[in-house]
C-alpha positions as a printed NumPy array, in Angstrom:
array([[ -87.871,  127.67 ,  -34.585],
       [ -86.45 ,  131.151,  -35.268],
       [ -84.309,  131.005,  -32.119],
       [ -82.833,  127.692,  -33.192],
       [ -81.981,  129.023,  -36.674],
       [ -80.401,  132.159,  -35.185],
       [ -78.267,  130.075,  -32.815],
       [ -77.152,  127.821,  -35.67 ],
       [ -76.264,  130.786,  -37.932],
       [ -74.327,  132.477,  -35.135],
       [ -72.251,  129.364,  -34.501],
       [ -71.451,  128.831,  -38.193],
       [ -70.131,  132.43 ,  -38.485],
       [ -67.488,  131.751,  -35.893],
       [ -63.933,  130.767,  -36.733],
       [ -63.65 ,  127.112,  -37.624],
       [ -61.693,  126.382,  -34.444],
       [ -64.39 ,  128.06 ,  -32.294],
       [ -67.393,  126.344,  -33.852],
       [ -69.323,  123.683,  -31.869],
       [ -69.952,  120.766,  -34.186],
       [ -72.186,  118.904,  -31.731],
       [ -74.341,  121.971,  -31.202],
       [ -74.699,  122.537,  -34.939],
       [ -75.657,  118.892,  -35.467],
       [ -78.27 ,  118.965,  -32.705],
       [ -79.786,  122.261,  -33.81 ],
       [ -79.89 ,  121.121,  -37.432],
       [ -81.741,  117.929,  -36.447],
       [ -84.242,  119.811,  -34.306],
       [ -84.868,  122.404,  -37.033],
       [ -85.448,  119.645,  -39.567],
       [ -87.907,  117.842,  -37.299],
       [ -89.881,  120.987,  -36.505],
       [ -89.979,  121.928,  -40.181],
       [ -91.381,  118.5  ,  -41.037],
       [ -94.144,  118.834,  -38.446],
       [ -95.026,  122.279,  -39.742],
       [ -95.28 ,  120.934,  -43.278],
       [ -97.6  ,  118.133,  -42.106],
       [ -99.869,  120.583,  -40.285],
       [ -99.882,  122.888,  -43.311],
       [-100.885,  120.039,  -45.612],
       [-103.603,  118.885,  -43.224],
       [-105.04 ,  122.388,  -42.966],
       [-104.999,  122.783,  -46.735],
       [-106.928,  119.528,  -47.207],
       [-109.51 ,  120.664,  -44.643],
       [-109.958,  123.941,  -46.518],
       [-110.572,  122.193,  -49.85 ],
       [-112.785,  119.524,  -48.315],
       [-110.426,  116.593,  -48.625],
       [-109.769,  116.011,  -44.948],
       [-109.546,  112.401,  -43.837],
       [-112.53 ,  111.104,  -41.921],
       [-111.972,  110.928,  -38.195],
       [-112.279,  107.324,  -37.077],
       [-113.84 ,  106.968,  -33.641],
       [-111.935,  104.659,  -31.312],
       [-113.476,  101.244,  -30.869],
       [-115.442,  100.978,  -27.666],
       [-114.158,   98.366,  -25.299],
       [-116.391,   95.357,  -24.75 ],
       [-118.565,   95.408,  -21.644],
       [-116.889,   93.753,  -18.677],
       [-118.195,   90.28 ,  -17.959],
       [-118.985,   89.637,  -14.3  ],
       [-119.178,   86.332,  -12.501],
       [-122.588,   84.97 ,  -11.586],
       [-123.683,   84.268,   -8.041],
       [-122.97 ,   80.676,   -7.007],
       [-126.432,   79.848,   -5.638],
       [-127.787,   76.398,   -4.875],
       [-131.261,   76.869,   -6.338],
       [-132.606,   73.668,   -4.749],
       [-131.56 ,   74.796,   -1.279],
       [-133.025,   78.256,   -1.91 ],
       [-136.339,   76.861,   -3.153],
       [-136.636,   74.439,   -0.211],
       [-136.724,   77.332,    2.25 ],
       [-135.208,   77.586,    5.73 ],
       [-134.729,   74.248,    7.531],
       [-136.657,   73.665,   10.746],
       [-134.804,   73.487,   14.039],
       [-134.563,   69.847,   15.253],
       [-137.603,   69.113,   17.409],
       [-135.734,   66.883,   19.828],
       [-134.218,   67.309,   23.257],
       [-130.464,   67.637,   23.315],
       [-128.849,   64.778,   25.177],
       [-131.892,   62.522,   24.778],
       [-131.953,   59.187,   22.959],
       [-133.241,   60.977,   19.856],
       [-130.124,   63.174,   19.869],
       [-128.043,   60.637,   17.963],
       [-125.418,   60.84 ,   15.219],
       [-125.02 ,   64.403,   13.941],
       [-128.587,   65.7  ,   14.004],
       [-127.779,   69.189,   15.255],
       [-124.528,   69.665,   13.312],
       [-126.232,   68.616,   10.079],
       [-129.156,   70.942,   10.796],
       [-126.736,   73.814,   11.407],
       [-124.919,   73.125,    8.129],
       [-128.237,   73.049,    6.252],
       [-129.302,   76.332,    7.84 ],
       [-125.983,   77.973,    6.921],
       [-126.33 ,   76.772,    3.306],
       [-129.836,   78.214,    3.035],
       [-128.901,   81.565,    4.6  ],
       [-125.96 ,   81.903,    2.213],
       [-128.162,   81.154,   -0.798],
       [-130.845,   83.577,    0.437],
       [-128.361,   86.439,    0.904],
       [-126.778,   85.798,   -2.502],
       [-130.235,   85.804,   -4.09 ],
       [-131.112,   89.09 ,   -2.366],
       [-128.146,   90.861,   -3.955],
       [-128.762,   89.146,   -7.284],
       [-132.32 ,   90.512,   -7.402],
       [-130.959,   94.026,   -6.809],
       [-128.583,   93.818,   -9.778],
       [-125.377,   93.368,   -7.79 ],
       [-122.631,   90.953,   -8.809],
       [-120.013,   89.052,   -6.773],
       [-117.157,   91.011,   -8.398],
       [-118.428,   94.323,   -7.054],
       [-115.911,   95.991,   -4.754],
       [-116.784,   97.277,   -1.303],
       [-114.79 ,   99.234,    1.247],
       [-112.993,   97.124,    3.836],
       [-114.352,   99.28 ,    6.662],
       [-117.908,   98.395,    5.593],
       [-117.152,   94.659,    5.66 ],
       [-115.348,   94.86 ,    9.004],
       [-118.235,   96.825,   10.554],
       [-120.741,   94.139,    9.583],
       [-118.381,   91.424,   10.833],
       [-118.146,   93.184,   14.185],
       [-121.937,   93.397,   14.431],
       [-122.274,   89.674,   13.689],
       [-119.706,   88.847,   16.384],
       [-121.633,   91.02 ,   18.849],
       [-124.932,   89.263,   18.06 ],
       [-123.31 ,   85.84 ,   18.343],
       [-121.755,   86.733,   21.683],
       [-125.015,   88.217,   22.972],
       [-127.254,   85.303,   21.986],
       [-124.693,   82.766,   23.2  ],
       [-124.86 ,   84.35 ,   26.634],
       [-128.637,   84.535,   26.474],
       [-128.951,   80.864,   25.5  ],
       [-126.57 ,   79.92 ,   28.303],
       [-128.732,   81.764,   30.822],
       [-131.882,   80.07 ,   29.514],
       [-130.28 ,   76.634,   29.653],
       [-129.228,   77.248,   33.249],
       [-132.767,   78.275,   34.147],
       [-134.279,   75.232,   32.443],
       [-131.837,   72.986,   34.274],
       [-132.812,   74.58 ,   37.562],
       [-136.503,   74.063,   36.848],
       [-135.943,   70.458,   35.823],
       [-134.045,   69.779,   39.032],
       [-137.052,   71.114,   40.943],
       [-139.521,   68.894,   39.11 ],
       [-142.426,   67.41 ,   41.059],
       [-141.241,   64.059,   42.38 ],
       [-144.11 ,   62.441,   44.303],
       [-143.16 ,   59.417,   46.453],
       [-146.62 ,   58.479,   47.688],
       [-147.568,   58.044,   51.346],
       [-144.733,   58.741,   53.781],
       [-142.889,   55.646,   55.06 ],
       [-140.581,   55.636,   58.052],
       [-138.075,   53.246,   56.503],
       [-137.691,   55.077,   53.21 ],
       [-134.961,   57.611,   52.597],
       [-136.136,   60.863,   51.024],
       [-134.129,   63.472,   49.145],
       [-134.618,   67.194,   48.915],
       [-137.406,   67.896,   46.429],
       [-139.435,   64.767,   47.138],
       [-143.138,   65.109,   47.931],
       [-145.095,   62.748,   50.191],
       [-148.579,   62.511,   51.628],
       [-148.968,   62.29 ,   55.423],
       [-152.059,   62.819,   57.569],
       [-153.961,   63.987,   54.499],
       [-151.512,   66.809,   53.662],
       [-148.819,   67.114,   51.011],
       [-145.297,   67.662,   52.297],
       [-142.091,   68.769,   50.607],
       [-138.746,   67.339,   51.717],
       [-136.294,   70.091,   52.633],
       [-133.499,   67.956,   54.123],
       [-132.511,   64.478,   52.941],
       [-132.986,   61.695,   55.475],
       [-135.325,   58.976,   56.735],
       [-137.516,   58.348,   59.759],
       [-138.421,   62.03 ,   60.215],
       [-142.195,   62.315,   60.545],
       [-143.686,   65.254,   58.626],
       [-145.625,   67.771,   60.684],
       [-145.623,   68.985,   64.288],
       [-142.74 ,   71.339,   63.528],
       [-140.409,   68.564,   62.415],
       [-137.302,   69.85 ,   60.681],
       [-136.787,   68.66 ,   57.153],
       [-140.388,   68.888,   55.927],
       [-142.464,   71.81 ,   54.69 ],
       [-146.225,   71.773,   54.31 ],
       [-147.115,   72.109,   50.637],
       [-150.887,   71.441,   50.579],
       [-152.978,   71.276,   53.747],
       [-155.53 ,   68.465,   54.082],
       [-159.212,   69.149,   53.425],
       [-161.535,   70.461,   56.14 ],
       [-163.55 ,   67.234,   56.237],
       [-160.477,   65.278,   57.287],
       [-161.353,   62.303,   55.148],
       [-157.709,   61.829,   54.172],
       [-156.328,   62.156,   57.692],
       [-155.393,   58.482,   57.848],
       [-153.454,   58.525,   54.607]])
């Protein structure tokens, strides 16, 4: 304030041709503004000293943020997890969209169950999470899906192999019947397994194409069968 007044006085003492009118105008405006602020502060301090200060009004608190509610299908949640279809894939019972509908129902329940879990812990769907956290969980889910897909594929292959080796009994061996690998027949009281497809090959006595599965009893009662 004092520096501004000194600069203004110094400029006004100059010769009229050397004076800076713009500078004088600017300094005069600044001095007037500062003086006004000083007067306001002086008045405010005086009122505080005599006990007439204006009451300080606290700023209004902002209303609590409203969060969205979890979109949960309560009926699906209450019903519990759906059972896996108790039918054989590819059988006559595997009609329409049994498995696809069961998968959709399972997905709906799992979604409702997860939403309910976070709801019970006081979380809300608007809550922000770090992208790295979400991506990490997504990667883990992809790994589990890939792992169990491979495991299920291996199990299906094994089941198929066992089914192809199912016990297929063709009764007493007949010379005019054609047998395939995996067939079982009875001859001379023993059970034989067909190793090579064909017909007319008599089981036993080292014949190629047949393997002894169960030897006949010691009493030989079934020797003619």
